C-alpha positions, 0 to 999 in steps of 0.5 A, a space after each residue: 500500500 505504497 500509495 496509501 501511507 496512513 493506511 490503517 491495516 487490520 491486525 489480521 491483515 495477512 488473512 484478511 487479504 484474501 477476504 472477499 471484503 477487501 476491496 470493500 475496505 479499501 474503498 471505505 478507506 478512500 472515501 474517508 480520505 477522499 482518494 477514489 480517484 486513484 482507485 478507480 477499480 475495474 476501469 479501462 484506461 484508454 488514452 494516456 497522452 501529454 497535455 500541450 503544456 507539458 513542457 512546463 507543467 508535466 501534466 497528463 490527460 488521462 482517459 478512462 472508460 467504465 460501463 461504456 462511459 468515458 471521462 477525462 481528468 488531468 493528472 499531475 503524474 502517471 505510474 503505469 503498474 501493469 507489469 510484464 505478465 498482461 497478454 497471453 503469448 500464443 505463438 501459432 506461427 511457430 508451429 507448422 501445422 498447428 492449423 490442421 490439429 484437431 484436438 483442443 488448444 489453450 494458453 497456460 492462462 485459461 488452465 484452471 483445474 485438472 479435473 476435466 484432463 482426467 484420461 486425456 493424452 496432454 502435450 504442454 509446450 513451454 518449460 517455465 514455471 506454469 508449464 512445469 506446474 501443469 504438467 505435475 499437477 496433471 499427471 496425476 489425473 491425465 493418462 499422458 503428458 508430454 512436455 515440450 522444451 525449446 532451450 530447457 531450463 534449470 528446475 530448483 527446489 524450493 527446499 535448499 541446503 539443510 532443507 531451508 528456504 531457497 531465497 533465504 540461502 541463495 539471495 545473499 550479498 556474499 553470493 552475489 559478490 562472488 558470483 560478479 567478481 570471481 573469473 568467469 570460467 569459476 562463476 559459470 562452473 559454480 552456477 552450473 554446480 549450484 543449478 545441479 545441487 538437487 539432481 543432474 539436470 542432463 539425466 533428466 532432459 532438462 539441461 539448458 542449452 546454454 547452461 551458463 546463462 543466469 536466466 531465471 530458473 523454474 522452481 518446482 519440486 516434483 517435476 523430477 519425481 514425476 519424471 523419474 515415476 514416468 508420468 511425465 515425459 520431456 521432449 525437444 521442440 515440436 517440429 510440426 504437428 499433424 491433425 492427432 499428433 505432434 512430431 518432435 524435433 528428434 523425430 519422435 511421434 506424440 500420437 492421438 493428442 487430446 489437448 495442447 496446452 501453451 505454457 508459452 509466457 506473456 507479452 506486454 504492451 501499452 496500447 493507451 500510450 504513444 509509441 514515441 513515449 516509451 520506445 522499444 528496440 529489438 525487444 528492449 525496453 529503453 527505460 532508465 533504470 527499468 522505470 523512466 523514459 529518458 526523452 520526456 521533458 518532465 519525469 512525471 511518467 514511471 513504469 513500475 514491475 517491468 523488471 524480472 529477477 530471483 528476488 521477491 516482486 513486492 519489495 522490488 516494486 516497492 523500491 521502485 515506487 519510493 524512488 519514483 514518488 521522490 523523482 516526481 515530487 522533485 526531491 530526487 533528480 534525474 541524470 541528463 538524457 544522454 547519460 540515461 542512454 548511456 546507462 541503458 546501453 551499459 545495463 544491456 550489454 551486461 544483461 545480453 552476456 548474462 541472461 542472453 537476448 530473450 531476457 532483456 528485463 531480467 536483472 541481478 536483484 541485489 545489484 539493481 535493489 542497491 542501485 535504486 536505494 542509493 538514489 534515495 538513501 536507503 542502501 545499507 553502509 556494509 563497511 559502516 554497519 561491520 564497525 558500528 553494528 557487527 551482529 546486524 552487519 553479518 546478517 546484512 551481508 551473508 544473511 538473506 537480503 530481505 526487505 527490511 535492509 532497505 528500511 534500515 535508514 533513509 526516507 521510510 527509515 522503519 525503526 523496527 527494521 534491525 530487530 526484524 532482520 536479527 529475528 528473521 530466521 524466527 518467523 521463517 521457521 515457526 511455520 514448519 516447527 509446528 510439532 515441537 522436537 527440540 529448539 529450531 536450528 537456525 543456519 550457520 551463516 559462516 557455513 554458507 558462505 565457507 564452502 564456496 569460498 573454499 572451493 573458489 580457492 582451491 579452483 584458483 589455485 589448481 588453474 594456477 598450478 596447471 597453466 
């Protein structure tokens, strides 16, 4: 609720979030605060355009449509928060013969429950999170499930080393430091080793074609087991369809298909906006730090959520919004257009190297969060923390990079942030220890980083000896 800083959260807000009366609750608050114009729910935005005096005022004409009635209003600023999972992507033209197929075709967006597929033969195209989840679920009811993947994926478990949540162990400042500063050959080797920590992807037909690219992995605890049991089969890309079957690039055929589910992701677009405002070039969106369109005379438009990383979405968009509001208010200034474009080009070069051409909105979570936080003075000063508060510094640097870290200092500073960081493992372990058999064991921070350091040192030593 970044837009409502004084929003009166109910005591049971985590449960309340799933209550059907949430909209009613927010609406009542908005009426009291005269904020209804900002939460026009279920309202279509049909046009956002600069006002004639935009170069002076930075204001926008916004046309909305609701119940077949159009309204226009003037706004001082616009924040586009639709994210990047907007329009289902169904690339039918990429599959020759699909127009001949007589079975049912649907996008994963239309998939609701597995019951209707009982006894069916189903082909799932796409090895992303949706494709893996759907295939795993259908494998319990369908007669046969085959997953077709063009390039493969890393499949990670939510349960990581020692049984702890993967993101609490994996997304740390120290891990990021190693990944970004070790020699490429060692960094790539260590990355692949981490991805293969649970099982060898080559043995399951899941290995990505370019395994060293830091593409977003899939999170699925069940898929490897379903493959092992034979209820899910992985195949390469579909070469062509016939009326009843799919022919794969390896020459094998899946006969008598009842349904094809395209888990082929989503696209994003801004049909309400002039193309000159947010330009796209070769699948690259030209936004400064993924938020601000550089050519605008006044920085009164921000795009929130058009990034993708291994980190949590809510803290990312929260920090984006905090900075955007400061820029719109005028308390933070943007660099020149030339400097912003140079920064975009530099970052895009790194993204293409790390993530590949198909993932140009992918970003390194901690590096990106630190960049945003530095603009508003909310980035934690790690060396200073080690000098003044070593206990907190150890948790911040070697522990999980939780959102509390960006509430330690700067605008929006929260007095409870330090204690929240030091006690975060208590809250993480509480839901898993409902049967008390002893004191919950928190991970050893030193153990989590000693292993990669030791492996890295030994690898460097071996490299120097051999060459």
